[in-house]
C-alpha positions in Angstrom: 20.0 15.0 -26.8 17.7 12.9 -24.7 18.0 9.3 -26.1 20.7 8.2 -23.7 19.2 10.0 -20.7 17.0 7.8 -18.6 14.5 8.0 -15.8 14.3 4.9 -13.6 11.2 4.2 -11.5 12.1 4.2 -7.8 15.4 6.0 -8.4 15.7 9.8 -7.9 17.1 12.0 -10.7 18.3 11.1 -14.1 20.8 8.6 -15.5 23.1 8.4 -18.5 23.6 5.1 -20.3 27.2 3.9 -19.9 27.1 0.3 -21.2 24.5 -2.2 -22.3 24.6 -5.9 -21.2 22.3 -8.8 -22.1 20.0 -8.3 -19.1 20.9 -4.9 -17.7 22.3 -1.5 -18.4 25.1 0.2 -16.5 23.9 3.8 -15.8 25.5 6.8 -14.2 23.6 9.2 -12.1 23.8 12.8 -13.5 23.6 14.1 -9.9 26.2 12.0 -8.1 28.2 10.4 -10.9 27.7 7.0 -9.2 27.3 4.0 -11.5 24.7 1.4 -10.9 23.2 -1.5 -12.8 19.6 -1.0 -14.1 18.0 -4.4 -14.6 15.4 -5.4 -17.1 12.9 -5.7 -14.2 13.2 -1.9 -13.5 10.9 0.4 -15.3 13.3 2.4 -17.4 12.3 5.1 -19.9 14.4 7.3 -22.2 13.4 11.0 -21.9 13.1 11.2 -25.7 10.1 8.8 -25.4 8.2 11.0 -23.0 5.4 13.3 -24.1 3.1 15.7 -22.3 -0.7 15.6 -22.8 -2.2 18.8 -24.2 -5.8 19.6 -25.2 -4.7 19.2 -28.9 -2.7 16.0 -28.5 0.8 15.4 -27.2 4.0 17.4 -27.1 7.3 15.7 -26.9 9.3 16.4 -23.7 12.2 17.9 -25.7 9.8 20.6 -27.0 8.6 21.4 -23.4 12.3 21.6 -22.2 13.0 23.9 -25.1 10.1 26.1 -24.2 11.3 26.3 -20.6 14.8 27.1 -21.8 13.4 29.9 -23.9 11.3 31.3 -21.1 14.3 31.2 -18.7 16.8 32.3 -21.3 18.9 29.1 -20.7 19.0 29.6 -16.9 17.5 27.4 -14.2 13.7 27.4 -13.8 11.8 27.6 -10.5 12.4 25.0 -7.8 10.5 21.7 -8.4 9.6 21.8 -4.7 7.5 25.0 -5.1 3.8 24.8 -4.2 1.4 23.0 -6.5 -0.3 26.2 -7.5 3.1 27.9 -8.4 4.1 24.8 -10.4 0.7 24.8 -12.3 0.9 28.5 -13.0 4.5 28.2 -14.2 3.7 25.2 -16.4 0.7 27.0 -17.8 3.0 29.9 -18.9 5.4 27.4 -20.6 2.7 25.1 -22.2 -0.6 27.0 -22.1 -2.7 24.2 -23.5 -1.4 21.4 -21.3 -4.2 19.0 -20.2 -4.8 19.9 -16.6 -6.9 16.7 -16.0 -4.2 14.4 -17.3 -0.9 16.2 -16.3 -0.5 16.0 -12.5 1.5 18.3 -10.2 3.9 15.3 -9.7 4.5 15.2 -13.5 5.2 18.9 -13.6 7.6 18.5 -10.7 9.5 15.8 -12.6 9.7 17.9 -15.8 11.0 20.9 -13.9 13.5 18.8 -11.9 14.7 17.2 -15.1 15.1 20.5 -16.8 17.1 21.9 -13.9 19.4 18.8 -13.8 20.0 18.9 -17.5 20.6 22.7 -17.4 23.0 22.4 -14.6 25.0 19.7 -16.4 24.9 21.8 -19.6 23.1 19.0 -21.5 20.4 21.0 -23.1 21.3 21.4 -26.7 18.6 22.3 -29.2 20.9 23.3 -32.0 21.5 19.7 -33.3 17.7 19.2 -33.4 17.3 22.5 -35.4 20.0 21.4 -37.9 18.3 18.1 -38.4 14.9 19.8 -39.0 16.6 22.2 -41.5 18.2 19.3 -43.3 14.9 17.4 -43.6 13.2 20.5 -45.0 16.0 21.1 -47.6 15.9 17.4 -48.7 12.1 17.6 -49.2 12.3 20.7 -51.3 
């Protein structure tokens, strides 16, 4: 679900990989649909590679997005422009053991904004992930 969805430092929103070149990627904004080159000098990260610090270790972003979706019953979450206290309280409900010293309000804003973008574009699909987990468990048995 998240492997082709990218965050690019200095660029707002999320991007989908369209094409790969030798020194750049062609990406499309999920918000505007506009295609731009993302060069190797840009800081680019796939959402599947992002994790959130907790007091017990790290939780993958897809798990956090899944928890938000469950809390909101698949509907949009609160506005990412809400106050810092509102965002912290909300995130505490979603991920009670998140590390408050290492997860900043700006991080929470990004996660909530990303969730809302993906939810709006109907790109949150957790069924494939559950099928893969079931298949792994069956093959191990």
